[in-house]
C-alpha angles and dihedrals in degrees: 000000000000140000138165090274109070124160124247117235115194142190098261090055092052090049089060095054124087114229119225103154099192101037138087119230107246113173106133103061102232109204114235107247106161107130092345131121112269100046114112139162117230141178104224096170096042090245106197120246121253111261123207106231093218106036095027088220115148130225123188116243123232111294136222114265108227112215127162095234153095103033089227090065094043089054089047096240077141134354126228112233116224087253089073097081096126111096095208092050089053092049092053092047094045092049089051091051094048095045092045088059090050090050092051092049092049093042092053093050093044094051092048088054090048090052093048092052100046111125090227133031105262113250124228094240128014119031124248114239094226090058093045092055090047093050092047089056100040102036117024093173093058089045090052096050102032102026089245090288106170091201091063097058095082094050094050091047090049088053092053090050092048090052092048089054099044099038091058100052146056106188117066097018093127110003111252093340126102109293108171123115123207121201108212117196109211101169094148096045095244100137113102133210123234090277094054094255127121109293092208097040127225140258124013094338095054115130122246091213138340131214123209122182124225120283091015098130102165102079110045135044113275093250090070100033108103133192097206105030137054115219140217113201111203105211130210095272090056091067095046106108092196093059104029115018121166114280100253088060094061105030117099118229090215112026130067112241129212113221096258087062097051103048107152147145092275090061090052091047095051092044095052092050088059090065093060118107092232093055122036097322092216112187109255092215092076094062125117129191117254133335130307 
């Protein structure tokens, strides 16, 4: 998925990431729960059942899967949907979440340093040529995505800071409004849209992930349309290691990478968070698939 607000990845970040091209980052020790005692589906926010408008019969919506780890899920920075029973899928998703936070932290600090070292104070509108030349030299990724516009640095840094705040919380995300976030694992493409068709799509145009805000009932089947939680559905391509590995598996420890060379689950994770109402609330209709 792509929007006007992509995230610069730069050489010093790559140098800090260990490269193991065929492995999955596993650092948190997720306990295997599939089919074992201790796994249970709950309804922590008292999500109302789906009611048929004609028969008035009620069907429970998809529940939250309670698993002891990772800590981020226990603290409800996100909730596992009951579709996320596969241990390896959870590991990939958790790694993407954890590394996305690391990327946001690094990006914020790097952009602050870039701002501090600009030859000229950045203007509010048109860029200054001295600053453009400096950015092209110091940060090729920012130059690639934002045409080295010095007046964009502050906005992108502010976005990183916003993500760091909202990704690491549950209470206070959006005032008194719904503030939960459900991770739905649709590795097999079973989730349907409101018309009964594949939610993620199929073939070359299939989505990598799709965000839906709380109480938006017109796009996804009722089972996954929640009043009190937004959702991110991770689609089949998200779990494909050949197309979207975790970032440390593709980043070079020595060479700078342009964004088309480091496409990864962390990029998808950060992008989807930008659609949430309590972050940037970017309209999902402007998305495209992949890089140019």
